N, C-alpha and C positions, 0 to 999 in steps of 0.2 A: 514746890510743885514743878513738874517737868514742863519744858517749853511747849510741848505738843500734847499735853495730857498724860495722865499716868497709865500704867498698864492696867490698873483696875478699871479705869474709865473705858479703855479699849475693850477689855474683856466684857464689860457690861454692854457695850455697843454691839459687840459680836453676838452675845447671847440674845440681845433684843432682835438682831437681824435673823438669827437662827429660828427664834420663836415666830417671827413674821413669815419666814419661808415655810415653816410647818403649817401655819394658819392658811397660807395661800395654797399649799399642796393638798390640804383637806377639802378645799372648796370644789363644788361641782364646776366643770369647765365653763358653762355659760356664766356663772357668777364670777369666776376668775377673769373671763374675757371682759365682762362689764366693768370690773374694777380696774383692769389695765386700760380700757378705753377711757374711763373717766380720769384716771391719773395722768395719762399721756396727752389726751386731747380735749379734756373737759374744760370748763370755764376757769381761766387763770393758769392753766397748765402751760408748760414751756412750748408745746407744739400744738396749741389750740388752733392756730391759723384761721381766725375768723374772717380775715380779709383775703384768704386763699393766695397767700404770698409764697408758699412753698413751691419751689420750682420742680419741674418734671425730671430733670437730669442735668448732667454737666458738672461744672465745678461745685464744690461743697457749699458755696454761698446759697442760702435759701433751701438747704436740705431739711428733710423732716426728721422724725424720731427714729433712732436705731433700737434694736433689742437691748443692747448694752445700756443706752441712755435711759430707756424706759425702766429697765431693771434697777438702775440707780435711783430713779424717782420712786420706785415701789419700796425701797429700803427705808426703814425708820430714819428720820432726819435727812433723807435724800443722799445717803452716803453708804458705800460698802467698804469704806476704809477700815483697815484692821482685820478684815475677813480674809480667809485663805482662798486660793483659787477655786477649790472645790465648792465652797459655800457660794461664791459669786456665780459659778457655773450652774449650780442647782437653781438659783434664782433666775438666771438668764434663760434656762431651759423652760421653766414655768412660764415666763413672759413670752418666749418664742412660741410655745404651744397656744397661748391665748391669742397672740398676734395672728397665727395661722387660722384660727377659728374666725377672728374678725375679718381677715382677708377673704376667706371663703364665703362669708355672709355679705361681701361687698361693702363693708363698713369702713374699711381702710384700703389704700392701694399702695403697692410697693413701687419703688423706683430706684434707680442706681445713679449715684453721684460719683463721678470718676475717681476722685482722689480719696474717697472714703473706703473703698475696697469692701463694701458691704451694702446691703439693701437698707433703705430708709423708708419710712411710711408716713402717710398723711391721711386724714379722714376724707372720705368721699362726701358728696352732697347727702347721700342717704345716711351715711355714718353720722354726720352732724345732726340731721333730723332725728334719727333714732336716739342719739345721745341726749339731745335736748328734751326728748319726751321721757327719758329714763327707761327705755324699753330694750336696751342692749341685750340683757340676759334672755329676754323672751324671743328676740329675733334670732340670736345665735343658737338658742336651745331648741329650736323648732324641729330638728331632725333627731331620730333615734340614735343612740350610741354615743352621744356627745357628753354624757354625764361625767365620764372620767377617762 
């Protein structure tokens, strides 16, 4: 057995990732946004932030979730290792679309941490409340034209 897994293992992982991307791509946008919100900021998630410790900006210490980080969490097993750049980018674009919808609904807020060179996100008070009640899809799906 290879030290870091066999090619067959990696091929299976990539196939699983591609199937997950297909599943996410077929979801209505409000449902995708709800899944992203739960995976990134729900109970037990890396960026849950129940104590509101995510900083507003400055150094990376205390930064929130990035699109890339959320995309990795959305991947089966929490990894996009073995996938090509195009596959990773496809997943990141889906996540970015969902993040935009969440931001427009005031469920998350963007911020800039200087050394990250990208935006990061954290849930708002409204976002925490809506997530806790399981109503993310309903809140973000309230406007026409958001289905796809």
